LONUVEX-467535 format. One line per 4 residues: number of its first residue (from 1); their letters; for each residue x, y, z of C-alpha. Coordinates in steps of 0.25 Angstrom, whole numbers, plus 5000, padded with zeros to 4 digits. Example, Ala and Ser with C-alpha at 12.3 -4.5 7.8 and 13.67 -1.06 7.14 Angstrom:
BEGIN
1	as	5049/4982/5031 | 5055/4996/5029 $
END
This chain:
BEGIN
1	xxxx	4978/4947/5047 | 4984/4959/5041 | 4982/4963/5026 | 4987/4974/5017 $
5	xxxx	4976/4981/5007 | 4981/4988/4995 | 4972/5000/4990 | 4973/5007/4978 $
9	xxxx	4966/5021/4971 | 4958/5026/4979 | 4957/5015/4989 | 4970/5019/4996 $
13	xxxx	4966/5033/4999 | 4953/5029/5007 | 4962/5019/5015 | 4974/5030/5016 $
17	xxxx	4985/5022/5009 | 4987/5011/4998 | 4988/5000/5009 | 4982/4996/5022 $
21	xxxx	4983/4984/5032 | 4971/4979/5037 | 4970/4968/5049 | 4962/4957/5047 $
25	xxxx	4957/4943/5054 | 4962/4931/5050 | 4952/4926/5038 | 4948/4940/5034 $
29	xxxx	4942/4940/5020 | 4943/4953/5010 | 4930/4955/5015 | 4934/4956/5028 $
33	xxxx	4946/4965/5024 | 4936/4974/5017 | 4928/4976/5030 | 4941/4980/5037 $
37	xxxx	4943/4989/5027 | 4930/4996/5028 | 4931/4998/5042 | 4945/5003/5043 $
41	xxxx	4944/5012/5029 | 4930/5017/5030 | 4933/5025/5017 | 4936/5012/5009 $
45	xxxx	4922/5005/5013 | 4914/5011/5000 | 4923/5005/4991 | 4927/4991/4997 $
49	xxxx	4916/4984/4989 | 4920/4988/4977 | 4934/4984/4979 | 4941/4971/4974 $
53	xxxx	4952/4966/4985 | 4965/4958/4979 | 4971/4950/4990 | 4986/4947/4986 $
57	xxxx	4984/4952/4972 | 4971/4942/4969 | 4956/4947/4970 | 4949/4941/4979 $
61	xxxx	4934/4940/4985 | 4929/4947/4998 | 4929/4932/5004 | 4945/4928/5003 $
65	xxxx	4951/4927/5015 | 4963/4936/5018 | 4977/4932/5023 | 4987/4941/5032 $
69	xxxx	4995/4949/5023 | 4986/4948/5010 | 4988/4961/5002 | 4974/4964/4997 $
73	xxxx	4971/4976/4987 | 4958/4983/4985 | 4956/4984/4972 | 4944/4996/4967 $
77	xxxx	4937/4993/4956 | 4942/4997/4944 | 4934/5003/4933 | 4937/5011/4920 $
81	xxxx	4944/5006/4909 | 4940/5009/4892 | 4934/4999/4882 | 4942/4994/4873 $
END
């Protein structure tokens, strides 16, 4: 199956673009995707553990089973803001 992975901020520079298509076996999970991204894009490896994964615009845990043509967004941690 194929999934489309959207990358933001510095992640897109590390992967060479704002989006990549990843081939996975049927029944693959978000964790399987994370491992595949680590192999295909080793520059992402140090950051993957700190990312959130949104599948079709909903945050999912790493044991979530992916489906063909899912769109996965890799969400970097957010910091900052101000006290009000």
